[in-house]
N, C-alpha and C positions, 0 to 999 in steps of 0.2 A: 471679324469672320461671321458669315452667317449662322444662325443658330442652328441650322438643319444640315450644315455642312462643316463637320469638326476637322481638325488638323489630323493629317496621317502621321501616325508615331512608328517610325523604324528605328527600333531600339531606343536610344536616348535622343534621336534626331526627329523633331517635329516639323514635319513637311505642310506648310500652309501657304496657299491651298493644296489640296491633296491631288497634285498634278506631277505626272513622270514622263519624261522622255523616254521613249522605248529604245533599247540597244539595236541600232542597224548597221550592219557590216558595211563599211566604207561610207558611211553617212555620219554618223554620231561621233566623229572625231573632236578633237578639241575645239577647232574652228567653228564647227557648226553648234556645238554645245554653247560656246561663248554668244554666238548670235542669239540663240533661243533664251539663254539667261539674260541678255540685255533687255530683250522684249519683255520679259517677265518681270524685270525689276530684282532680279535675283532670287525669285520665289520660285518654288517647285524642286524637284530632284531630277538630276540630268545624268543619264547612266552611259558609260562608255560603250563603244563598240565591243563586240564580242572577243574575250581574250582566251585563247586556247592554254588549258593548264599545263600540258607538256611544252608548248613553247615558253611560257613564262619561268617554269622551273629551270629550263635550259638557256634562259636568258637570251632568246632569239632577238636579233637587233631590232627588227621591225615591232615585235612585241613591246620590247622595254620603252619604245617611243611611243606606242599606243597607251601605256600605263601612266604617261605623263599628264599631270593636272596643273592647271592655271592656280596660282595663288588664290584667286578669288573664288575658286570652285570649293564650295562648302556645303554639305559634305561631299567628299570625293567618293563617287559610287562607280564600281567596277563589275562587269559581268563576266563571269567565267563559264567556260564549256569544258567539260570532261566526261570520260566514261569509265575510268579507272579510279576506285575510291582512294587508293593509295597516292596517286599523282594528284588528285583534287585535294587531299589533306596537305600535301607538300606545297603546293601553290598558295593555298589559303595561309598556312603557317609563314610562307614567305612574305606574303602581304602584310600580315600581323608583325612579324619581326622586323621588317623594314620599313613600316608605316607607310605603305604604298596607297591605301585607300582607308576610307572610314565605313564603308558599307559594302558588301559583296552579295551580288545576285548570281544566281545559277540558272544556266540556260538549259530548259527541258520544253522548249517550244520551236526550235529551229525545225524547219521541214524540208530543207533542201537535201537532195540525195547524196551528196558527199558526206553529210552529217549522219543522217539516218542509217545509211549502208554499214554504219560502223557501230550501230546501235546507241548514237548519240541523240541529242535534241528531243524532239517530240516521240522518238521511238522508246526512249529509255524508260519513261515511268511505267511502261507495260511490265518490265522486269522489277517487281516490287521489292524484292531483296536487294537488288542492286541500287534502286533509287534509295532505299534506307540506309544502306552502307556509305553512299555518297553523300547524303545529308549529314549523316552521324560524323564522318570525318571533317566535313566542312564546319560545322557548328562547333566542335570540339578542338578545332585548330585556329579558329578566328580570334582567340585572345580577347573575347568579350565584345567583338564588333558584330553588329547585326548580320544575320544571313537571310536572304529572301530567295525566292524562286519565281520564275517564270515559266508557264506550261500551256498546252493546248489541252482540248477536250479529251484528245486520245489519238490513236493511230487512225481510226476510221469509226463509222458508226457502230460496227460490229465489235470493236475493241476500244471503247472508253474507258479512261483511267482516271480522270481528274477528281472523282470524289475519294477513291482510295489513296491517290497521291496527296491530296488535301489533308486526310486524316494522318498519314505517314508523317508529313511535314509538321504537323502539329506536335506529335509524339517526339519527334527529333530535334524540336527546339527553333524551327524556323520562325522568323519573324513576322513575315508577310508573305502572301501569295498574289501573284498576277496571272489571270487568266485569259487567254485570247480564245474567244468563243468560237473557234474552228478546230476541225481535225487536222491531222497531217495530210490527209488525202485532199481535203479541201484546199490546201495550200493557201492562196489568197482570193480563191474564187467564192462565188455565192455570197450569202449573208451571213454575218457573225451572229451566234446564238447567244443572245444577251441572257436568255432564261437560264442558260448554264452558270452563268455568273451568279445569279440570285440562287441557284441550287447550291452552289459551292459555299456561299455566304451562310446560308443556313446550315450547312454541314460542318462548318469550321468556325464558329461564333468566337472562339478564343483568340483568334489573330485577325488583322485586317485583310480584307480580300480586295484586290483592284481589279477593274474590268478593262479589257483591251478588245479592239475590233470594231471597225466601221465608225470611228471617232473623227469625223471630217470637221467638225466646227464646235465652238464652245456649247452651242445649244444641244448638239449630240451629247457632249460629256454631262450635261445636265439631265438630259432625258435617261442616259444609262444609270445614273446614280438615283434617281428617282424611281426608275423601274426595277432596279435590281437590288437596291439597299447595299450597294458595294461602297467601300470605303474611300475610294479614289479612282482615277483613272490613268491609263497608261497609254499615251499617243504616239503612234509610230508613223505610218505613210501619210497620215492627215496633216503633217507639218513638213513634207518634202515640198521644197520651194516656197514655204510658207512659214518662217520662223516666227513672225508676228503673231502666229496662232496662239502662242504663249500669253500674249498680252491680253487676247479675248478670254483665255482660259483662267487667267488670274482675276480678271475683272468678274467673270461668270460664277466661279466657285470661291471667290474670296470675299464674298459680301460686298462687293462695290458695283454690282452689274447694273448698267444703266441701259441695257438693251441695245447700245451702240456696238458695232463690230468693226474691226480694222478692215478697211476697204482702200489700200493704197493705189495710187495713181501708177501708171507704168513708169513715170519718172522716179518714184519712190521705190519701186521694185527695183529699177535699175541700179540705183545707189547701193541698195542691198546686195545686188549681185556682185558688183564691183568690191564691196567690202569683203563679201564671202570668199571670192577668188584671192584677194590680198592677203586675208588672214590664213587661208591654206598655204600660200606662198611663204609666209613667214613662219609657219609651222613646219613646212617641209624643208626651209632653208633655201628655196630656189623660187623665183617668181614664175618662171616658165612651168615647172612642176606643178604649182599651185594653180595655174590657169588650166592646165591640162586635167587635173583632178577634178577641177570645177565642172568640166564639160558635161558631166552627167546630170547637173542640175539645171541645165539651161531650160529644157522642155518643161520642167516642174515650175520654174519661176514665170515662164512666159505663157503657161497654158491660159487659154482663153482670150488673150489679148491679140488684136490684129498685128501680127508681126511677119507672117508669111513664111512658108515651108523653106525658101530659098534662105531668108535672112537667118532662120533658125539653125540652118546647116553652118552659115558662116559664124555665127556665135559659138557654135560647137566645135569649132576648129580654130578659134581664136588662140593666138600663141603668146601674147602679153596682156598685160593690164591695160596698156594704152591702145591696143587693138581692140579688146573687149570693149572699153569705154567709148572709143570712137564709133563702133559699130552700133552701139545702144544709142548713143546720141544722134544717129541718122534715122532713128524712129520717131514716132509722134508720140512723144513722153507725156502728153497732156491727156493720153486716154484713161477714162475712169475705170474703177474695177468691174471687170465684166462677169454676168452671172455665170458664164460658162468657166470661171475659174474655181468655182466651188465644187465640192463632191469628190469622188475618189481619184486617187493619183497613185502611180507606183504600179506594182504588180497587181494584177487582178483575175490571175488565171488558177485553175485547178489542175490536180493531176489525178489521173485515174488509178494509179497505183504508187504505193509507198515501197521505196527500196529499203530492204531490211536485210540484215545478216540471215544466213540460212538457218532455218528452224526456230526463228524469233518467237514466232507466234505459239510454238508447241507449248509451252508451260509457262505462264506468267510468274510462277512462284519458284522457278528453279534458281538454285544459288549459284550453280556453275553456268554461266552464260556463254563461256568462251571468248568474252571480251576482256581484253588485258590492256596494259599500258601501252602496248603497240599499236592500239586501235585509235589512240589519241591522235588528233590532227596536229600536224607539226607546225603550221603558222596560225596566226590569229586574224581576226578581221573578217570571219565568216568563211 
């Protein structure tokens, strides 16, 4: 390890280098985590997609599949979403009692309307007593497993919550905090505020702070850590269609950096695409379903390459691994990595208004928020 970049300690788990795959609904399932982990050489922390506490407690069939980890995943890291302290406590106790995971992350960063309108995700930290109650229940039911949280700066620029939330987290025994340097109103638009990450690090020196937002390359990760003093990075949209980014991150943050970055040819990218689709088919128990689920990844993998809009459409409707492979083989697979393949990917838009429960902003210290167990989402995965 580089003397300037220390391992990230999540409870008893030392993450070397301090790189975390962000939970992304419909993306960071077991197959994608497998790909990223292979490119990283097994180093880093790879978090499941978001699991709804109500669905977990009720043993929803889809949710129980999502909490399955490959035997090679160590530590097993699961992210939970919940708005009711009692339900969150039950879900965490279930994880501990049944040994479903080694690390629990709590989602207070999701900005999508179906989450915020129920008072969850990035809306929840505004209600300080509710945040404290959820963290208390999670930590005290975790059976010694480390509990972390991921959050945003706040609802909007007039309702920032990250510093108060960070102090509450320390008081309630949370092990580490990840901060996405955007508000819920920004959604994924604009530029991430890395200065907010630095401010949080100064405010809660007792525990590790991880930075998230606009990390599109290993060099971005290095810049964030040097600029903010954060203890690690959380990478989300930057690895869409680029699981090999974790090889770069391990080299850059693991003391082995040569300055050389992964620049696969289209042929090498095509091989990863087929493997990704195949892993999805194995996971879902049906090749066709795996190829269909893979379709959302096609544009990310092929970004910047000379593929053509018509071919992209054909790739995005392939119905079998053989068809996907055949279509890819019809391309000029000798193409070198294009400059246009770097930079932002995934969602990049803002929202003008955050959808919230009625009266949510009236009193940040109200103990009776009107949000109960019936406000929990019934399904997982975002």
